[in-house]
N, C-alpha and C positions, 0 to 999 in steps of 0.2 A: 224627524222633528227638528226644526231649526231653532237656533238660539234666539230667544226673544230680545228685543231691543232694550237696552238699559234705560231706565227712567231716572231722570235727575230732578231733584227738587231743591238742590242747594249745591254748594261748592264741592262737597265730598260725595262723588257718585258711588263710592264703595258701600255706603250705608243703604243704598236703595237698588243695588244691582239685582237684576232679575235672572235667576238661573232656570234653565229648563232641564238639561241633562248633562251628565259628567263629560261625555265625549266632546260636546260642543264647548263646554266651559274650559276644557284643556286646550282646545284648538284656538280659542279666542285670546289673542295676545294681551288684551286689556282686562281679561278676567282677573278679579282679585285672587281667586283660588290658584290660577296658573302662576300669577306673579308671586304668590306666597311660596308655592312649591319650588319655583326656580331659585328664590332667594334662600329658602330654608334648607333645600337639598340640592346643592349645585354639583356635588361630586359624583356624577354619573359615569364618567369614562372608565373607571376601573371595573365597575360592575358590568358595563357593556363589553369591555374587552374580555373579561372572564366568560361571559356568555358566548361570545364568538369562538373562543378557544374550545368550548365544549360541544360545539355544533358539528354535525356531520354533513354529508352531501345531500342535495335535494333528492327525495325519494319518490314523491308524487308530483308530477308536473300538471300544469293546468291544461284546459281544453276550451271548448266553446261555452261551457256553463258559466253563468253570471257569478263572478268571484264573491261578491257580497252575500248573495243568497246561498252559495255553497258554504261559506263560513258559518252562517247562521244554521244551516241544515246540519253541519257537522256538530255544532254545539248541541243541538237537540239530540243527535244520535248518541253522543257520549252521555247525555243526561238520562236517556232511556236505558242505555246499557248499565248505567250505575244504579238507577232507581227505576225498575221496570214499570211501576204504577205511577210514575211521574205524570202530573196533570198540569201542564204549563198554562199560565194565565195570559201571557202577552199576545198569543195569536188571536185571542178572543176580544181584546180591548179595542181594536180598531173597528169591531162590528158591534160594539155596545149599543143596545136598543134595537137590535135586529135579531130576534130570537130564531128565525128560520136559518139564517146564515150561521149563527152561533151553534145551532144543533148540528149543522154540517161539519163545522170545525171540530166539535166534540167527538163526532164519529171518526174523524181522521186521527184524533188523539188516541182513541180506543184502538184504531188500526195499528198505531205505533206500539202501544202497550202489548197487544197480542203478538205482534211480529217479533218482539224481543225474545220471547221464550223459545220458540222453535228455530230461532236464528234465521228468520225469513228476511234476508238482507235486502232483497228487491223491494218488498213492501215497506220495510222500515225506512229505507232511503227515500222512497216516494212520499211517505207520510211526513218525514222530517223536512223534505223540500217544500211540501205544501204548507206546513206550519211556518217555515221561514218566510214564505211569500206572504202569508197572512199577518205575520208579525211586522213585516215591512209596511203594511197598511197603517198599523198603529204608529210606527216610528216616522213615516214620511207622508202618509195619506195615500188614498187610492189614486194611482196614476192613470190618466186617461189613455185609452187604447192599450192598456196593459192586458196580460192574459187574464188576470182576475177581473178586471173591468169588463172584458169581453164575456166572461162566464156570467157575470151578474146581469149585464144588459140583455143577454140572450136567454136568461132563465135556465142556465145549465150549471149553476153553482151547486154541485152535488159532490159527495165524497169521491165517486168514481172519476168524475171529470177533474177534480182537484188532483187526485193521484196520477192522472194521466199527463199532467203538465210537466212532470220531471223529465228533463232531457237525458238521453242515453249517456252523455259524457258526465253528467252529475252522478248518475248511478255508479259509473265506473270509478270516479274519484272518491265518492263516499265509501265504496267497498274497499279501495286500496287504503284510504285513511283509517278505516275501521280496523283492518288487519294490523296496521302498525300500532294503533292505539291499544289494541288488545295485548300487544307484547310490551310496549314501552310506556304506557300510561296506566291502564287499569290495574295492573298488579301493585301499583304504588298507592292506590286509593283504598281507604278503609272506612267503615262506619264509625260515627254517624256521618252521613252524607247529605248535603243540601244542594240540589241542583237549582240554578237560577236564583241565588239568594239576594235579597235586598237588605238595606241597613237602616239604622236609625235616621241617618242624614239623607236617606233617599226621599224623605218627605220634603226636604228643602232643595234638593237637586237630584233629579231622577238618576238612579244608578242601580243596575242589577249585574252582579258578577256571573261568571259561568258556573262555577261549582266550588263548594267547600267540602273537604273530606278530612275527618279526624283532625280538625284544627288547622288544616292547610288550605289556603285559598289558591285556586288554580285558574289562570286566565288562558283560554284556548285561542290559538292563532293559526290561521291558514294562509298567511302571507307567503309570497314567493321569494322575497328577499331580493336585494339588488344584484345586478350583473357585474361581474368583474370586467373592467374595461379592456384588459388584454385577452383573457381567455373566453369571455362571453358566458362563463358559468355563473350560476346564481349561488349566493351564500346566505345563510341565516344571519339575522341581525336583530338587535334589540334597540328600538328607538327610544329616545328620551320620553316621548309621550306615552309609549307603552309602559315604561317603567314607572312614570308618575301615576298613570291610571291604576297600576297594580297596588302601589302603596296607598293611594287615596281610598281604594275600597276598604283597606284595613283601617284607615283613619276615620272613615264614615261609620264604623261600628262603634258608635259613641259609648254605649253601655256594655261593650265587650260581650255581646250576645253569643257570639260563636266561639269565644275563647281562642282566637287565632294565635298561633305560635309561629307559623311559617307562611310564606307566599311563594308562588311559582308561576312559570309560564310553560305551557306545552305547545311547541311549534310543530303542528301536525304534519306538515309536508316534509319535515326533516326528522321526524320521530325524536324530537329533542325536548326532554323534560329538564328544566333548570329550576331549582328551589333554593330559597334563602331563609334562614331564621329571621323573623320579622325585626326583632329589636336590634341585632347587629347590623342588618341591612340599613335601617334608618340611621343608625350611628355613622355608618360608612358614608352614606349619602350626605349627611349633614356635616361630617367632619368634627362632630362633638357628641358627647353622650346625650341621648334623647329619652325623655320621660314620655312613654306612650300615652298614658292617661292625659297628661297635659297637652300633648299634641292633638289628641282627639277633641279635647275641650276647645282648643284654639280654632280648629277647623269648624267645629260646630258653631262657634260664635261668629266666625268669618262668614258662614253661610246664612246668618240671621237666626241661628238657633237660640239666641238669648230671648227671642220672642216666643219660643215654643218649648215644650218639654218633649223628650223622646217618645212619650206615650200619646202625644196629641194626634 
């Protein structure tokens, strides 16, 4: 989903800026949200350096599978492992108004739910890959000549055909990533758990995080990391955008629905889980004590929340 064009009706475009989703708003250098985060929380280097020091070597390399789809499929995998009866909505949204196709996707969701209990890794991986592809229709639209477009045009949009779209390399990567997650991530997660949570401010700027577990918000990453110029080896890293996205999720929780106390990133290919207490992290980034409630109110107003209440 692309960032919509800002509409201006006067000299101050900030008052009428149109948000669509958080990722796009953070990429847009003219976004008032991004400008605010850079000005309010400029001290990212020490946090990024700490993150790099805690990272190990690359454990799961890429292959021929689409990296964006792989990342979304891994997100779904963790969510189902954490909450086996998880029923994600995003894969269905791109097919709203098409009951036959929605029924097919719901069948794939059931396949994932069933595959978790007996640890049928192949079926779970196939189901999560299919759900990731369907989610992409909601986020970017149905791409012409894509695998899903072909199934729809030829009348073969069925659960079996959807599950068969998963490439062998995707199954290999998802299996290796799952093994690492079961050792380095899942033991650190505790109930209550919320897979794919949205926030009060999501009604103003679309944002859904990966998971919240016992007050800790975790963002899942499957990036490869940059190559070292001399050795050619890849290393884990934390970009400023990733860091800002992480704290913005917490700031979007305007009414403190989830009682967040910590935030973290799990870098799946490096089996690297890094967490920070939320309040001290914000203080470090800002270089001054932060009142979390005030910050949430500021962001809420910046997004146009003064025109809405969180319950709207």
